[in-house]
Each structure stands twice: as structure tokens, then as C-alpha cells.
N, C-alpha and C positions, 0 to 999 in steps of 0.2 A: 189684695190683701195675702200675705203668706197663709198658707192653709193651716200651720200649726204655730203655735207660740207657747213654749215652755215659760210660766210666767213666774217661776220661783227655782231658780239655782245658781250655782256658783261655779261657771265653767269656763276656762280660758283657752277653747279650743280654737287657736288661730293658727294661722298656715294654711297650705293647699289642703292636706288632708282633713283639717277640722272643718274647712269651708266645705268641702265636697260632701262630708258627711252631713251637714246641714241642709245642704242642697238636695242629697238623696231622701231625708226626711222632709223635704218642704218644711223648714222649722225656722223659727227665729228665737232667740234666747233673751229672757229678761235676768241680768244678772243682779243679784241682791247684796249689797253692802253687809259687813257684820260688823257693826261697831264694838269695839272691846277696849279693855283698859291700855293695851299697847298700840297707842295712837298710830305709831310709824308704821306697825306692820299693817293696821287695817286699812289705813290711807293708802299705803302702797299697792295694797289688793285692789282697791276702788280705783286707783289711778290706771290699772292694767284694764278694768271692766270700761272705765270711761274711754281709753283708747280703743278697745274693740269696736265700741259703737260708733266712735268717730271715723273709723277706718271702714267699718263695713255696716252701715245704718240698716241695711237690708236683712241683716243677720242678728244683728246685737243691740240691745237697749241696756240700759242700769238705773239702779236705784241707789240713792245716795243715804248716807247714815250720819250721826252727829255723836259727839262726844258725851259720856257721862258728866254730870255737875260734881264738882267737890264741894266740902263743905268745911268751914271753919270749927275750931274747938267749941265755939259757943253754939253752934249748930246752924249758924247761918249759911246759904249757899254763897258760892263766890260771887263776887260783885259781877254786874252785866255779863251773866250766862247765857240768858234769853238773847241778848244783843249780838255776842260774840257767835252763838250758834246761828242766828238769822243771817248774819253777814257772810257766814260760810256757805249757808244753804243758797243763798243769792248766788253766790259763785258757782255751787255745784249745779243748780238749776240752769243759769245762763250757759253752762258746759253741757247741757243735753240731758241731765237726769229727769227722770219721767215720774218719779216718787221718792219717797222717804222712809227710812225703816226705823225702828226702834226693836231692840233685841231682848231677849229673856233675861239677861242681867239686870234688866229692871224688874224687880219683883221677886228676884231669886238669889242676888249676889251682893248689890250695893245696898250698905247699911249707914243709915243717917247718924250723927252723934247721939241723937235721942235713943238710939238702938232700934229703931224700927226700920223695917226695908223700905226703900224708895220704890213707891209704886206708880205706875203709869197714869193714875190720876191725880198724882201730886199738883199742887198749884205752881210748881217752879216749871210746868211743861205748857201751862195756859198760854202765855205769849207765842210760844212756838206753833202750837196748835191754831192759834188765831191767824198766824201768818199762813201756815199752809192752807187754810180755808180761803183767805183771802187770795192767795196766789192760784187757788184751785187743783191744788198738788195733792195727790193721794199719798195718804200715809198707811204704810204695811207694819202690821203688830205682830212679830213673834213673842207673844206674851205667855208664859206659863210653859208646860211640858205636857206631854200626854198623861192621863190619870194614872198609868201604871208607874209613872216617877214616884208616887207615894204609896204605892203597894208593894208588898214582899216580892222580891227578885227570886220567884221559885216555879215559874211556869215558861220552860222552853219554846212553848208554843205562842207566846205572847207576842206581838210583832215588834215589841220593844226590848226584849229580854236581851238581844245582843249588843243594842246601843249602851243599855245601862250596865251590863257586864265589862263592857270595855271603857264606859267613861264613868265610874262609880262616884266621882265628884258631883253629878248632877242627878244622882238617885237619893230622893229625900225620905224614904220609907224609915221609920222610926225616931227621926229627927223633930224635937219639939221646939228647936230655935228657928225654924224656918216657918214662912207662910204656908199655909195648905193650898191645895189646887183650887178650892173654893175661893179662899181670900183672894188669889191673883185673877181669878175669872170675873168675881165681883168688881174688883179694881177697873179691870178692862171694860165691863159692860157699863159702869159709871162713867168712865171716860168718854164711851160712845155715845150714850144717851146726851152726856153734858156738852157734846160739839156735833149737833145734829146737821150742821152745813157743812162738815168735813167729811170727806169720803175717805172711808176706813176699810182696809181688807185685813181679816183675821188670816194670819199665815197658818199652814199646818192644820186646815179644818177647824181654825181659831180654837185649839187645845180642847177641844170637845168631841174628838175623833171616834170616842168609844160608842156615839149614837146619834145617828143622823136627825133625830127628833130634838136632841139638845142643840145641835147647830140650827135646825128650822125654827126653834123659839126664837132665836137672836135674830135671825133674818127677818122674822115677823115683826120683832120689837124695835127694830133699828133700820129704817129704810136706807141709811146711810153706810149698810155694812155689807161687805162680801166676804166670801172664804176662797183661798186656795187649797188645793189638795195635795200639795208638795209633802213628800214624805209620807203620807198617808193612806196611798192607795189599797195597801193590804189590810189597814182598818176598815176601810169601806167594804173592801171585796169579801171579809169574813162575817159581815152583816147580813141578813135576809136580802136576796137579791131584788126581790119585788119591792121591797121597802126602800132601799137605795135608789132604784130606778125611778120610782115614784118621786123620791125628793128631790133627785137631780133634774127631771123632767118639770116638777113645779117650781125650781127655782133655777131654772136653766139660764137666766141672765146674771146669775150672781155666785156663780161657782167657775173657779179659773183652775185650769189645767197647769199643774207644776210637779217636776220630780225631786228637787232638792239635790241634784248631785253636785258633789263637792269634788273640784279639782281646779284648783286656783292656780298651778304652776302654767303658765304660758306654754303651749304643746310647742311653739317655734323653737324654744329652748331645749327640747330633748331629743334624744338619739331617734332615728326613724324608726327603728324596730319598736321603740318604746311607745311612739306616737301610734303606730298601726295597731298595737295591740290594746292602746287607750281608747282608739276609736272603733274597735270593734265591739268591746265590752260597753261603751257608752250608746252606740248607736244600736246594739241589741236590747239594751234595757229601756232606752227611750221607744223604741219601736213596739216593744211588749205592753208598756204602759199605755201607750196611745190606743193600742190594739184592745185592750181590756174594755174602753168605755163602748166598742162598737161591736165586740165579738158576741155571738151567740155560743154557748156551751162551754164545755171545760178547757181551761186553759192553766198554763203555770205562769204564776208570780212568785219569784223568788223560789223557795223549795215548797210552795203550797200549791195544790189542784184548787182552783176557785172557778166560780161561773161569772162567764162575760157578762156585761151589762147590758149589751144588745140595744143602745140608745138609737132613735131615730136620726136620721141623717142631719135634720135641720137643728136638733138639740148638740149633737157632735159637733157641729160649726160653732155655736154658741160656746161650748164648755172649752173647746180644743183651741180656740182662735179668737172670734168675736168679743168675748168677754174680757179679753186682755185689753184689748183696745178700747172698749168702753170704760173701764175702770182705771185704765192709765192713758188718761188723752194725751196725745202727742207721741204714744208709743209707735 
């Protein structure tokens, strides 16, 4: 087994420099598709991830996605939507995908002709969920956003202040025309409860990053559910260290390490100086995030001084590697 697996990111670090970086980190990457309205764009990025995994299976794996449905004016979904999706997923799984993703545009962007937002527990998805369960394929859900998305953007210390400052289209505070954080989480919970035989991973601490007790509640309620930590390490690090350590140790087989680094441009297409700079920044970030789980005492994460989690070696092995293999069979 590779010592470490980043179980959620979007990084096309091909070429000698990228491969050497991964060897130095003893790291395998699970690249995640992000299905968006621009089908040509997101499928092209997925093709890069698929190619990387085919050429370097010891360092790369990938998760597929699928298109959003469309609806007629009478409110009926497109004909044969589930059949078309299942046919494409059949091809993706045959090509080596180890999972399938649904993104946050479900619940936050697509509106049905009725005026209701499409939610992840909509019956239109049931045949797809049944298919994934039959195939034994893991579903990863980026459903919702951090709770900060629905709160005032007035605290620069908030871990998500920078993201919503740069991406105001995803900041929902003050909007009465969109589902609440609770609405989206409830729909996700209903979906997971309604498909107990389907293996589901809640990306980004299941959008419950503000409190490990809220995450623990779902892990207790849904035996088929796990979470990844991608883009939420600082949320963990700013909570009480003793409580977070106890949470991770207790759910040591259901928490997957991830960074959510986004760099979809293949490094092999870039100038050497650009590749070298990206490699330094990427390696430093991944190394510091890996270190947080095992380190004792103070350390820097982004611009913050936090306490390392100081997990025991056997728990580190689970969180930083083995759990990805448990929850993504075939990885």
C-alpha cells in the first residue's frame, strides 16, 4: 500500500516533476470529477484524470461524475435520463473509475419548472443509486456548503471568508429564494437513510465542518456513511484539539484524508519554471496537512497557529491511507 492517499482533490501533476513529488510524499491521488452544466469542459477534465490513472495506477485514481437532468416545460424530466446516465457510468467504471460524484449544484443551483430546487433525494436519482449499490460503487457527495455560506461575510478569521469573498455567487446570506443549510443537509440525510446498502462519502466533512459532534451524529445514524476532510482541515484545527482527537480516534475507519487542491491544467503542458513553482507549493501544502494529523504542539496551517492532532501511528495509517482503500474498493 502507498503510505498516503489524498482521497479528494483535482490535480493533474503529470510529468517527471509531478511524479517525483508524489514519490517524495509517498502519495497516491484520487482525482474527483466535478459535473457542471458545461459538459464538454468537465468531461475533458475527467478525461485527463482517467488518462493519469491509466498511465500511472500506482499514483493516480479517479472518480467519475454524471450530467444534471433537464426538465420539460410541463415539469417532466427528460426521457430515459437514468438509463443514459447508467450507460455512461458503465463505461466510466469499465475505464477504471473507483467511485461516482454528485456536486453542490444539486440543491443549490438547478431549479425545476415547479420552482423547487432539485435535491439529492429526488426520486429521479433512485435508479442511479440502485445501480451504484448493485455495482458496489461508492457515491461521494459534495452536497451543500460550509455553514458560513448562509452567514454574514463579516469575519476575516472565518476559514471560508476568503472563498466567499472571491466567489460571491455561492454566498447565500440574506437570500430568501434558496434552500437553507438545514434544508440541504436534511435532504442528504434522507438520501443516505433511504439507501442503506449504498456506500456514501460526505465530502468536506459532510458540510458539517463547524462541529465534529454534528458529523459524529451522522456516522452513528448511518453505518453506510463516511466523510473526507478535504478543504476542511482548518475547521477541524480551530475546534478543541482534545475533542477532535477523540472524534478521529473513535471513527478511525470512517474518516478519509483529503486536501481538495485544484490544479486541473496538466503540468506536462506548462513551462518548466511554472511546474517547479507549482510543485514546491503543492508539496509544501500536502506535507503540512499530512503533518497536522500526527504532530504534537504548535504548527502553522495557512496563516494560523494551531495545535497538531498527535494521532497514534495506527490511527494515522487508517486516516491517511487505509480508509481510502476501504471506502473505494479497487483504488
